[in-house]
BAMI-652514 format. One record per residue (C-alpha): z, x, y. Coordinates in Angstrom, 2 decimals. Example, Ala and Ser with C-alpha at 12.3 -4.5 7.8 and 13.67 -1.06 7.14 Angstrom:
2
pt up->7.80; east->12.30; north->-4.50
pt up->7.14; east->13.67; north->-1.06
This chain:
312
pt up->51.09; east->10.52; north->59.46
pt up->50.34; east->14.13; north->58.37
pt up->50.29; east->12.94; north->54.77
pt up->47.72; east->10.17; north->55.60
pt up->45.46; east->12.66; north->57.42
pt up->45.64; east->15.08; north->54.45
pt up->44.76; east->12.27; north->52.06
pt up->41.82; east->11.28; north->54.18
pt up->40.61; east->14.92; north->54.28
pt up->40.83; east->15.19; north->50.49
pt up->38.78; east->12.00; north->50.07
pt up->36.13; east->13.22; north->52.47
pt up->35.86; east->16.57; north->50.62
pt up->35.51; east->14.63; north->47.35
pt up->32.75; east->12.47; north->48.75
pt up->30.96; east->15.52; north->50.09
pt up->31.19; east->17.06; north->46.67
pt up->29.80; east->13.95; north->44.99
pt up->26.97; east->13.78; north->47.52
pt up->26.13; east->17.44; north->47.04
pt up->26.24; east->16.97; north->43.29
pt up->23.88; east->14.00; north->43.56
pt up->21.49; east->15.96; north->45.72
pt up->21.54; east->18.81; north->43.23
pt up->20.81; east->16.50; north->40.39
pt up->17.73; east->15.39; north->42.28
pt up->16.73; east->18.99; north->42.76
pt up->17.30; east->19.61; north->39.12
pt up->14.76; east->16.96; north->38.16
pt up->12.09; east->18.31; north->40.43
pt up->12.31; east->22.05; north->39.95
pt up->12.85; east->24.59; north->37.25
pt up->14.19; east->27.14; north->39.71
pt up->14.51; east->27.68; north->43.40
pt up->11.78; east->30.28; north->43.38
pt up->9.27; east->27.83; north->41.88
pt up->9.77; east->25.19; north->44.57
pt up->10.31; east->27.35; north->47.61
pt up->13.97; east->26.26; north->48.08
pt up->16.05; east->29.16; north->49.41
pt up->17.98; east->30.83; north->46.68
pt up->21.25; east->30.69; north->48.62
pt up->21.01; east->26.89; north->49.02
pt up->20.19; east->26.54; north->45.36
pt up->23.23; east->28.62; north->44.31
pt up->25.52; east->26.60; north->46.57
pt up->24.27; east->23.30; north->45.17
pt up->24.66; east->24.57; north->41.63
pt up->28.19; east->25.66; north->42.31
pt up->29.13; east->22.27; north->43.76
pt up->27.56; east->20.41; north->40.85
pt up->29.32; east->22.56; north->38.26
pt up->32.70; east->21.92; north->39.90
pt up->32.51; east->18.28; north->38.74
pt up->33.21; east->18.17; north->35.01
pt up->31.78; east->14.67; north->34.74
pt up->28.26; east->15.86; north->35.59
pt up->25.88; east->17.89; north->33.50
pt up->25.51; east->21.49; north->34.46
pt up->22.49; east->22.32; north->36.66
pt up->20.60; east->24.35; north->34.12
pt up->16.86; east->24.66; north->33.63
pt up->15.44; east->21.13; north->33.04
pt up->14.78; east->20.34; north->29.40
pt up->11.24; east->19.23; north->28.42
pt up->10.71; east->15.51; north->27.75
pt up->10.42; east->14.97; north->24.04
pt up->7.97; east->12.37; north->22.88
pt up->8.82; east->10.63; north->19.63
pt up->5.66; east->9.41; north->17.91
pt up->5.76; east->6.15; north->15.98
pt up->6.57; east->6.50; north->12.34
pt up->3.22; east->5.10; north->11.36
pt up->1.35; east->7.70; north->13.40
pt up->3.30; east->10.46; north->11.56
pt up->2.36; east->9.04; north->8.19
pt up->5.74; east->7.47; north->7.52
pt up->6.11; east->4.34; north->5.43
pt up->7.00; east->2.07; north->8.46
pt up->8.70; east->-0.34; north->6.11
pt up->10.81; east->-2.04; north->8.78
pt up->11.86; east->-5.61; north->8.27
pt up->9.91; east->-6.61; north->11.34
pt up->6.63; east->-5.08; north->10.10
pt up->7.13; east->-6.62; north->6.61
pt up->7.84; east->-10.01; north->8.16
pt up->4.67; east->-9.86; north->10.19
pt up->2.70; east->-8.65; north->7.22
pt up->3.72; east->-11.59; north->4.98
pt up->3.53; east->-14.13; north->7.92
pt up->7.18; east->-14.99; north->7.52
pt up->7.22; east->-16.75; north->10.81
pt up->4.25; east->-18.95; north->9.97
pt up->4.42; east->-20.86; north->6.72
pt up->1.46; east->-23.17; north->7.17
pt up->-0.44; east->-21.30; north->4.42
pt up->2.52; east->-21.70; north->2.05
pt up->2.53; east->-25.52; north->2.62
pt up->-1.26; east->-25.69; north->1.96
pt up->-0.66; east->-23.89; north->-1.35
pt up->2.41; east->-25.92; north->-2.15
pt up->0.92; east->-29.42; north->-1.79
pt up->-1.55; east->-29.21; north->-4.71
pt up->1.13; east->-27.69; north->-6.81
pt up->3.58; east->-30.48; north->-6.09
pt up->0.87; east->-33.09; north->-6.73
pt up->0.36; east->-31.65; north->-10.24
pt up->4.10; east->-31.45; north->-10.95
pt up->4.66; east->-35.07; north->-9.93
pt up->1.66; east->-36.48; north->-11.80
pt up->2.21; east->-34.38; north->-14.93
pt up->5.90; east->-35.40; north->-14.94
pt up->5.04; east->-39.11; north->-14.59
pt up->6.72; east->-39.25; north->-11.17
pt up->9.81; east->-37.27; north->-12.24
pt up->8.97; east->-33.51; north->-12.17
pt up->11.46; east->-31.29; north->-13.92
pt up->13.75; east->-29.75; north->-11.32
pt up->13.80; east->-26.20; north->-12.78
pt up->10.01; east->-26.03; north->-12.90
pt up->9.81; east->-27.36; north->-9.36
pt up->12.20; east->-24.63; north->-8.12
pt up->10.16; east->-21.96; north->-9.92
pt up->6.88; east->-23.12; north->-8.46
pt up->8.26; east->-23.50; north->-4.92
pt up->9.50; east->-19.96; north->-5.06
pt up->6.26; east->-18.78; north->-6.68
pt up->4.15; east->-20.39; north->-4.00
pt up->5.99; east->-18.52; north->-1.27
pt up->5.77; east->-15.17; north->-3.12
pt up->2.05; east->-15.50; north->-4.06
pt up->1.07; east->-16.62; north->-0.55
pt up->2.85; east->-13.57; north->0.83
pt up->1.05; east->-11.37; north->-1.74
pt up->-2.24; east->-13.00; north->-0.81
pt up->-2.06; east->-12.35; north->2.90
pt up->-0.85; east->-8.81; north->2.15
pt up->-3.88; east->-7.92; north->0.02
pt up->-6.06; east->-9.72; north->2.57
pt up->-4.75; east->-7.49; north->5.34
pt up->-5.29; east->-4.39; north->3.17
pt up->-8.92; east->-5.26; north->2.54
pt up->-9.55; east->-6.34; north->6.14
pt up->-7.58; east->-3.79; north->8.14
pt up->-10.72; east->-2.13; north->9.57
pt up->-12.31; east->-5.54; north->10.38
pt up->-9.07; east->-6.89; north->11.89
pt up->-9.08; east->-4.14; north->14.50
pt up->-12.32; east->-5.54; north->15.90
pt up->-11.19; east->-9.15; north->16.01
pt up->-9.12; east->-10.41; north->18.98
pt up->-6.89; east->-12.73; north->16.90
pt up->-5.97; east->-10.13; north->14.26
pt up->-5.92; east->-6.79; north->15.98
pt up->-2.09; east->-6.82; north->16.40
pt up->-1.39; east->-7.27; north->12.72
pt up->0.76; east->-4.40; north->11.30
pt up->-2.03; east->-2.65; north->9.42
pt up->-4.73; east->-3.17; north->12.00
pt up->-2.49; east->-2.01; north->14.84
pt up->-1.25; east->1.08; north->12.94
pt up->2.36; east->-0.02; north->12.86
pt up->2.29; east->0.08; north->9.11
pt up->0.51; east->2.45; north->6.69
pt up->-1.67; east->1.13; north->3.82
pt up->0.68; east->2.77; north->1.29
pt up->3.63; east->0.78; north->2.59
pt up->1.60; east->-2.45; north->2.37
pt up->0.63; east->-1.59; north->-1.20
pt up->4.35; east->-1.15; north->-2.05
pt up->5.09; east->-4.60; north->-0.55
pt up->2.20; east->-6.13; north->-2.54
pt up->3.37; east->-4.61; north->-5.83
pt up->6.98; east->-5.76; north->-5.18
pt up->5.75; east->-9.31; north->-4.56
pt up->3.64; east->-9.29; north->-7.68
pt up->6.63; east->-8.08; north->-9.63
pt up->8.68; east->-11.02; north->-8.35
pt up->5.86; east->-13.45; north->-9.09
pt up->5.58; east->-12.07; north->-12.65
pt up->9.25; east->-12.51; north->-13.26
pt up->8.91; east->-16.13; north->-12.23
pt up->5.88; east->-16.67; north->-14.42
pt up->7.68; east->-15.39; north->-17.51
pt up->10.10; east->-18.24; north->-17.14
pt up->7.22; east->-20.64; north->-18.04
pt up->5.59; east->-21.51; north->-21.37
pt up->3.19; east->-19.12; north->-23.04
pt up->0.05; east->-21.14; north->-22.15
pt up->0.88; east->-21.01; north->-18.45
pt up->1.65; east->-17.30; north->-18.64
pt up->-1.87; east->-16.81; north->-20.07
pt up->-3.36; east->-18.63; north->-17.03
pt up->-1.48; east->-16.56; north->-14.48
pt up->-3.81; east->-13.48; north->-14.32
pt up->-6.53; east->-15.77; north->-12.97
pt up->-4.33; east->-16.65; north->-10.02
pt up->-3.92; east->-12.95; north->-9.22
pt up->-7.70; east->-12.37; north->-9.62
pt up->-8.54; east->-15.21; north->-7.17
pt up->-5.99; east->-13.87; north->-4.58
pt up->-7.57; east->-10.39; north->-4.75
pt up->-11.19; east->-11.70; north->-4.64
pt up->-10.92; east->-13.92; north->-1.56
pt up->-10.93; east->-11.06; north->1.01
pt up->-13.98; east->-9.56; north->-0.73
pt up->-15.76; east->-12.95; north->-0.85
pt up->-15.96; east->-12.96; north->2.97
pt up->-18.28; east->-9.91; north->2.68
pt up->-20.72; east->-11.25; north->0.03
pt up->-20.49; east->-15.08; north->-0.23
pt up->-21.80; east->-17.42; north->2.44
pt up->-19.00; east->-19.89; north->1.72
pt up->-15.81; east->-17.81; north->1.07
pt up->-13.66; east->-20.90; north->1.65
pt up->-14.61; east->-22.07; north->-1.84
pt up->-12.80; east->-19.05; north->-3.32
pt up->-9.84; east->-19.75; north->-1.09
pt up->-9.73; east->-23.33; north->-2.37
pt up->-9.94; east->-22.15; north->-5.93
pt up->-7.00; east->-19.78; north->-5.34
pt up->-4.94; east->-22.57; north->-3.91
pt up->-6.07; east->-25.09; north->-6.48
pt up->-5.11; east->-22.87; north->-9.40
pt up->-1.55; east->-23.62; north->-8.62
pt up->-2.19; east->-27.24; north->-9.64
pt up->-3.66; east->-26.04; north->-12.94
pt up->-0.63; east->-23.88; north->-13.67
pt up->1.79; east->-26.58; north->-12.62
pt up->0.22; east->-29.15; north->-14.88
pt up->0.16; east->-26.74; north->-17.83
pt up->3.78; east->-25.83; north->-17.27
pt up->4.76; east->-29.49; north->-17.72
pt up->2.20; east->-30.65; north->-20.37
pt up->1.35; east->-27.31; north->-22.07
pt up->-2.36; east->-28.11; north->-21.62
pt up->-5.01; east->-28.53; north->-18.92
pt up->-5.73; east->-32.23; north->-18.58
pt up->-8.65; east->-33.82; north->-16.72
pt up->-6.33; east->-34.94; north->-13.94
pt up->-5.40; east->-31.26; north->-13.33
pt up->-9.08; east->-30.38; north->-13.11
pt up->-9.59; east->-33.13; north->-10.59
pt up->-6.74; east->-31.78; north->-8.47
pt up->-8.33; east->-28.33; north->-8.69
pt up->-11.69; east->-29.62; north->-7.46
pt up->-10.11; east->-31.74; north->-4.79
pt up->-8.20; east->-28.71; north->-3.47
pt up->-11.40; east->-26.70; north->-3.23
pt up->-13.10; east->-29.31; north->-1.01
pt up->-9.91; east->-29.78; north->0.99
pt up->-9.78; east->-25.96; north->1.71
pt up->-13.48; east->-26.00; north->2.72
pt up->-12.70; east->-28.74; north->5.18
pt up->-9.59; east->-27.33; north->6.89
pt up->-10.57; east->-23.62; north->6.76
pt up->-14.00; east->-24.40; north->8.24
pt up->-12.17; east->-25.80; north->11.27
pt up->-9.86; east->-22.82; north->11.33
pt up->-12.78; east->-20.35; north->11.20
pt up->-14.32; east->-21.80; north->14.37
pt up->-11.92; east->-19.68; north->16.52
pt up->-13.35; east->-16.49; north->15.06
pt up->-17.01; east->-17.57; north->15.14
pt up->-18.18; east->-14.93; north->17.64
pt up->-16.09; east->-12.17; north->16.11
pt up->-17.27; east->-12.97; north->12.59
pt up->-20.82; east->-12.79; north->13.68
pt up->-20.24; east->-9.49; north->15.48
pt up->-18.43; east->-7.75; north->12.53
pt up->-20.88; east->-9.24; north->10.02
pt up->-18.58; east->-11.25; north->7.70
pt up->-19.32; east->-14.71; north->6.25
pt up->-17.55; east->-17.95; north->7.07
pt up->-18.21; east->-21.64; north->6.65
pt up->-18.59; east->-22.08; north->10.44
pt up->-21.40; east->-19.53; north->10.49
pt up->-23.02; east->-21.15; north->7.47
pt up->-22.99; east->-24.72; north->8.73
pt up->-23.66; east->-23.97; north->12.37
pt up->-24.48; east->-27.12; north->14.31
pt up->-23.79; east->-29.16; north->11.19
pt up->-20.19; east->-27.94; north->10.89
pt up->-18.54; east->-31.32; north->11.69
pt up->-20.86; east->-33.10; north->9.20
pt up->-19.94; east->-30.51; north->6.55
pt up->-16.21; east->-30.88; north->7.29
pt up->-16.39; east->-34.66; north->7.05
pt up->-18.42; east->-34.46; north->3.78
pt up->-15.95; east->-32.01; north->2.20
pt up->-12.97; east->-34.11; north->3.05
pt up->-14.75; east->-37.26; north->1.80
pt up->-15.34; east->-35.59; north->-1.54
pt up->-11.70; east->-34.57; north->-1.67
pt up->-10.56; east->-38.17; north->-1.09
pt up->-13.03; east->-39.51; north->-3.73
pt up->-11.86; east->-36.96; north->-6.36
pt up->-8.23; east->-37.79; north->-5.68
pt up->-9.09; east->-41.43; north->-6.22
pt up->-10.53; east->-40.60; north->-9.62
pt up->-7.37; east->-38.61; north->-10.42
pt up->-5.31; east->-41.73; north->-9.56
pt up->-7.45; east->-43.81; north->-11.90
pt up->-7.10; east->-41.23; north->-14.68
pt up->-3.32; east->-41.24; north->-14.61
pt up->-3.01; east->-45.04; north->-13.99
pt up->-1.52; east->-44.99; north->-10.52
pt up->-0.80; east->-48.36; north->-8.90
pt up->-2.60; east->-49.77; north->-5.86
pt up->-0.17; east->-48.25; north->-3.21
pt up->-1.68; east->-44.85; north->-4.05
pt up->-5.05; east->-45.99; north->-2.83
């Protein structure tokens, strides 16, 4: 019986010590010393002694200041995290890559008489992904100040400050290096055409500032893939390739005009050009006309290469 009572007393003393330690921890967070808070010095010393008796609790010393760790981008760091790079190159949204890939595949199939060379197809599929990533990177570099003022784009890595421009330039140069290594696997004629693809990718963000219809430059950038794909197979630029190039321009005018409608108010406020601003109330007529021209030109391409009636 005596042993049981002694055990209960020890447990009660332990609980009192834990309670006292917990109370002291609360005091520790709210005061730097007993003198500053008006707590009697004797009580403070007693609480400190109880807290320090428990080796599992931190000693009740003067509270340490809270340290704020600024984001790497704010400190001028490169901020080259995988998450930022993925957001920069739109890794989670490959719609743009598909829009660039389709004209390229059209050219490969037609130039290869329905049987495109597999190695060339692999090179161009990889090249489409790389060049589209490079294109959106240079676009964000040019537009980072404008993107901060547009609701849809203000959370992009450069606009939000999560990534520094220098880091984005490094990503762009790395992508161009990969694209160049792919281009050098092609014939000399196609290699000579490749700088135009880079020029068009760089010019599109600038076109929004000076041209009333920047979607035409976007279409030319996407359509140039068809020119290069045709030349990679045939070692020339045939009229069907030119037709695919023109059809892609009108296709881009059609779909990107629809896309630009969501930024209509913001584009007007930040003073950049878009097809939606240019066409105004006639936007849907313009979209229908552009897509009609695209279909007509593709029909002429089919006639030029002798496609059978199922194509039409």
